C-alpha positions as CSV (number, residue, x, y, z in Angstrom):
1,M,133.6,121.1,95.7
2,N,132.6,118.3,98.1
3,F,131.0,120.8,100.4
4,F,128.9,122.0,97.5
5,K,127.7,118.5,96.6
6,I,126.9,117.7,100.2
7,G,124.9,121.0,100.4
8,I,122.9,120.2,97.3
9,L,122.2,116.7,98.5
10,S,121.1,117.9,101.9
11,V,118.7,120.4,100.4
12,G,117.3,117.8,98.0
13,L,116.7,115.2,100.7
14,T,115.1,117.8,103.0
15,T,112.7,118.8,100.2
16,L,111.9,115.2,99.3
17,V,111.2,114.2,102.9
18,S,109.1,117.2,103.7
19,C,107.1,116.9,100.5
20,G,106.5,113.2,101.1
21,S,105.1,113.7,104.6
22,S,102.9,116.6,103.5
23,S,101.5,114.7,100.6
24,S,100.8,111.7,102.8
25,E,98.7,113.8,105.2
26,T,96.7,115.3,102.2
27,K,96.0,111.9,100.8
28,E,94.7,110.6,104.1
29,S,92.4,113.6,104.6
30,D,91.2,113.2,101.0
31,V,90.4,109.5,101.6
32,T,88.5,110.4,104.7
33,E,86.5,113.0,102.8
34,I,85.7,110.6,100.1
35,K,84.5,108.0,102.6
36,T,82.4,110.5,104.3
37,N,80.8,111.6,101.0
38,N,80.0,108.0,100.0
39,S,78.6,106.9,103.3
40,G,75.1,108.0,102.5
41,D,72.7,105.8,100.6
42,A,72.8,106.7,97.0
43,A,69.7,106.5,94.8
44,L,70.1,103.9,92.1
45,G,68.0,102.5,89.3
46,K,67.3,98.8,89.2
47,L,66.9,97.2,85.8
48,E,64.4,94.2,85.6
49,F,63.6,92.5,82.3
50,V,60.1,91.2,81.8
51,E,61.7,88.1,80.2
52,S,65.4,87.3,80.2
53,V,65.2,84.3,77.8
54,F,63.5,84.1,74.4
55,D,63.3,80.8,72.6
56,F,62.5,81.3,68.9
57,G,62.0,77.6,68.3
58,E,63.1,76.1,65.0
59,I,63.8,78.2,61.9
60,K,65.3,77.5,58.5
61,E,68.8,78.8,57.8
62,G,68.7,82.3,56.3
63,E,65.7,83.5,58.3
64,V,66.0,86.5,60.4
65,V,64.6,86.6,64.0
66,E,63.7,89.9,65.7
67,H,62.8,90.1,69.4
68,M,62.1,93.0,71.8
69,Y,63.2,92.6,75.4
70,I,61.2,95.0,77.6
71,F,62.7,96.1,81.0
72,E,61.4,98.3,83.8
73,N,63.3,100.6,86.1
74,K,62.3,99.4,89.5
75,G,64.7,101.7,91.3
76,T,64.7,105.3,92.5
77,A,67.0,107.0,90.0
78,P,67.1,107.1,86.2
79,I,68.9,104.3,84.3
80,I,71.2,105.0,81.4
81,L,72.2,102.1,79.2
82,S,75.9,102.7,78.3
83,Q,76.5,99.6,76.2
84,V,74.6,96.6,74.8
85,S,76.6,93.9,73.0
86,A,76.0,90.4,71.6
87,S,78.1,87.3,71.9
88,C,78.1,86.9,68.1
89,G,78.3,89.1,65.0
90,C,75.2,87.4,63.7
91,T,73.2,89.1,66.5
92,T,72.7,92.9,66.4
93,P,71.2,94.7,69.4
94,S,69.7,98.2,69.5
95,Y,68.4,99.8,72.7
96,T,66.7,102.8,74.4
97,Q,69.2,105.7,74.2
98,T,67.4,108.1,76.6
99,P,67.4,107.8,80.4
100,I,64.7,105.5,81.8
101,L,63.0,107.1,84.7
102,P,61.9,105.1,87.8
103,G,58.7,103.1,87.1
104,K,59.2,103.5,83.3
105,Q,60.1,101.0,80.6
106,G,62.9,100.7,78.1
107,E,63.7,98.1,75.4
108,V,66.5,96.1,73.9
109,K,65.8,95.0,70.3
110,V,67.8,92.0,69.0
111,V,68.0,90.9,65.4
112,F,69.5,87.4,64.7
113,D,70.6,86.6,61.2
114,S,70.7,82.7,60.9
115,N,72.8,82.6,57.7
116,G,75.7,80.2,58.4
117,Q,74.4,79.4,61.9
118,V,73.0,75.8,61.5
119,G,72.3,73.9,64.8
120,K,71.3,74.8,68.3
121,Q,71.8,78.5,69.1
122,Q,72.2,80.4,72.3
123,K,73.2,84.1,72.0
124,I,74.0,86.2,75.0
125,I,73.2,89.9,75.0
126,T,75.0,91.9,77.7
127,V,73.5,95.1,78.9
128,V,75.8,97.6,80.8
129,S,74.1,100.5,82.7
130,N,74.4,102.7,85.7
131,A,71.8,100.6,87.6
132,E,72.3,98.8,90.8
133,N,72.7,95.6,88.8
134,N,75.0,97.3,86.3
135,V,75.7,94.3,84.1
136,T,72.7,92.2,83.1
137,T,72.3,89.6,80.4
138,V,69.4,88.3,78.3
139,Q,69.4,85.2,76.0
140,L,68.1,84.3,72.6
141,R,67.8,80.6,71.9
142,G,66.5,78.3,69.3
143,E,67.6,75.9,66.5
144,V,68.5,76.6,62.9
145,V,67.9,73.8,60.4
146,A,69.8,73.6,57.1
147,K,68.0,74.9,53.9
Protein backbone atom coordinates (compact mmCIF):
# COMPACT_ATOMS: atom_id res chain seq x y z
CA MET A 1 0.00 0.00 0.00
CA ASN A 2 2.82 2.44 0.90
CA PHE A 3 4.63 1.47 -2.31
CA PHE A 4 1.50 2.39 -4.29
CA LYS A 5 1.23 5.84 -2.59
CA ILE A 6 4.92 6.57 -3.21
CA GLY A 7 4.53 5.59 -6.87
CA ILE A 8 1.51 7.86 -7.38
CA LEU A 9 3.28 10.73 -5.57
CA SER A 10 6.42 10.28 -7.72
CA VAL A 11 4.45 10.32 -10.98
CA GLY A 12 2.52 13.40 -9.82
CA LEU A 13 5.67 15.32 -8.86
CA THR A 14 7.43 14.40 -12.10
CA THR A 15 4.45 15.59 -14.14
CA LEU A 16 4.16 18.80 -12.15
CA VAL A 17 7.86 19.64 -12.43
CA SER A 18 8.08 18.83 -16.13
CA CYS A 19 4.91 20.80 -16.94
CA GLY A 20 6.13 23.79 -14.96
CA SER A 21 9.46 24.07 -16.77
CA SER A 22 7.91 23.60 -20.20
CA SER A 23 5.30 26.24 -19.44
CA SER A 24 7.98 28.66 -18.27
CA GLU A 25 9.89 28.33 -21.55
CA THR A 26 6.73 28.95 -23.55
CA LYS A 27 5.86 32.06 -21.58
CA GLU A 28 9.35 33.51 -22.05
CA SER A 29 9.24 32.96 -25.81
CA ASP A 30 5.73 34.44 -25.94
CA VAL A 31 6.94 37.53 -24.11
CA THR A 32 9.88 37.87 -26.51
CA GLU A 33 7.50 37.58 -29.45
CA ILE A 34 5.18 40.22 -28.00
CA LYS A 35 8.08 42.59 -27.40
CA THR A 36 9.27 42.07 -30.96
CA ASN A 37 5.80 42.76 -32.37
CA ASN A 38 5.41 45.99 -30.34
CA SER A 39 8.89 47.35 -31.02
CA GLY A 40 7.83 49.11 -34.24
CA ASP A 41 6.30 52.58 -34.24
CA ALA A 42 2.54 52.17 -34.27
CA ALA A 43 0.42 54.74 -36.07
CA LEU A 44 -1.81 56.64 -33.66
CA GLY A 45 -4.34 59.38 -33.89
CA LYS A 46 -3.89 62.57 -31.87
CA LEU A 47 -6.98 64.35 -30.59
CA GLU A 48 -6.70 68.17 -30.35
CA PHE A 49 -9.62 70.35 -29.29
CA VAL A 50 -9.95 73.79 -30.88
CA GLU A 51 -10.99 75.08 -27.43
CA SER A 52 -10.79 73.08 -24.23
CA VAL A 53 -12.64 75.55 -21.96
CA PHE A 54 -15.95 77.29 -22.65
CA ASP A 55 -17.25 79.99 -20.30
CA PHE A 56 -21.00 80.54 -20.73
CA GLY A 57 -20.92 83.64 -18.51
CA GLU A 58 -23.89 84.35 -16.26
CA ILE A 59 -27.30 82.71 -16.76
CA LYS A 60 -30.51 82.43 -14.74
CA GLU A 61 -31.36 79.19 -13.00
CA GLY A 62 -33.44 76.96 -15.26
CA GLU A 63 -31.73 78.02 -18.50
CA VAL A 64 -30.11 75.34 -20.64
CA VAL A 65 -26.67 75.91 -22.18
CA GLU A 66 -25.52 73.99 -25.26
CA HIS A 67 -21.97 74.05 -26.56
CA MET A 68 -20.14 72.19 -29.32
CA TYR A 69 -16.47 71.34 -28.75
CA ILE A 70 -14.73 70.73 -32.08
CA PHE A 71 -11.60 68.58 -32.26
CA GLU A 72 -9.26 67.53 -35.04
CA ASN A 73 -7.33 64.30 -35.53
CA LYS A 74 -3.73 65.55 -35.88
CA GLY A 75 -2.32 62.01 -35.92
CA THR A 76 -1.75 59.38 -38.58
CA ALA A 77 -4.51 56.85 -37.74
CA PRO A 78 -8.29 57.07 -37.27
CA ILE A 79 -9.59 58.01 -33.82
CA ILE A 80 -12.56 56.28 -32.25
CA LEU A 81 -14.18 57.85 -29.20
CA SER A 82 -15.14 55.03 -26.84
CA GLN A 83 -16.64 57.02 -23.98
CA VAL A 84 -17.56 60.61 -23.19
CA SER A 85 -18.80 61.36 -19.67
CA ALA A 86 -19.57 64.43 -17.57
CA SER A 87 -18.74 65.14 -13.93
CA CYS A 88 -22.39 65.87 -13.11
CA GLY A 89 -25.78 64.48 -14.09
CA CYS A 90 -26.88 68.00 -15.05
CA THR A 91 -24.49 67.86 -18.01
CA THR A 92 -25.23 65.54 -20.93
CA PRO A 93 -22.61 64.90 -23.62
CA SER A 94 -23.08 63.43 -27.10
CA TYR A 95 -20.29 62.85 -29.58
CA THR A 96 -19.17 61.72 -33.03
CA GLN A 97 -19.75 57.95 -33.19
CA THR A 98 -17.85 57.20 -36.41
CA PRO A 99 -14.04 57.00 -36.76
CA ILE A 100 -12.38 60.37 -37.30
CA LEU A 101 -9.77 60.08 -40.05
CA PRO A 102 -6.42 61.92 -39.88
CA GLY A 103 -6.88 65.60 -40.69
CA LYS A 104 -10.66 65.44 -40.16
CA GLN A 105 -12.82 66.90 -37.40
CA GLY A 106 -15.24 65.47 -34.87
CA GLU A 107 -17.39 67.01 -32.17
CA VAL A 108 -18.50 66.67 -28.59
CA LYS A 109 -21.81 68.40 -27.87
CA VAL A 110 -22.58 69.25 -24.23
CA VAL A 111 -25.96 70.27 -22.81
CA PHE A 112 -25.98 71.80 -19.30
CA ASP A 113 -29.30 72.07 -17.43
CA SER A 114 -28.93 74.75 -14.73
CA ASN A 115 -32.00 73.72 -12.67
CA GLY A 116 -30.84 73.42 -9.06
CA GLN A 117 -27.29 74.49 -9.94
CA VAL A 118 -27.08 78.01 -8.45
CA GLY A 119 -23.58 79.50 -8.07
CA LYS A 120 -20.27 79.18 -9.91
CA GLN A 121 -20.14 76.12 -12.13
CA GLN A 122 -17.28 74.10 -13.56
CA LYS A 123 -18.21 70.88 -15.32
CA ILE A 124 -15.53 68.49 -16.56
CA ILE A 125 -16.23 66.37 -19.63
CA THR A 126 -13.88 63.39 -20.02
CA VAL A 127 -13.22 61.98 -23.49
CA VAL A 128 -11.76 58.47 -23.81
CA SER A 129 -10.45 57.29 -27.19
CA ASN A 130 -7.83 55.17 -28.93
CA ALA A 131 -5.69 58.26 -29.61
CA GLU A 132 -2.14 58.86 -28.42
CA ASN A 133 -3.65 61.11 -25.71
CA ASN A 134 -6.33 58.56 -24.89
CA VAL A 135 -7.94 60.49 -22.01
CA THR A 136 -8.66 64.17 -22.62
CA THR A 137 -10.87 66.66 -20.82
CA VAL A 138 -12.78 69.80 -21.73
CA GLN A 139 -14.48 72.20 -19.32
CA LEU A 140 -17.75 74.11 -19.19
CA ARG A 141 -17.73 77.12 -16.82
CA GLY A 142 -20.01 79.90 -15.78
CA GLU A 143 -22.29 81.19 -13.07
CA VAL A 144 -25.94 80.42 -12.44
CA VAL A 145 -27.96 83.09 -10.58
CA ALA A 146 -31.15 82.28 -8.67
CA LYS A 147 -34.51 82.94 -10.39
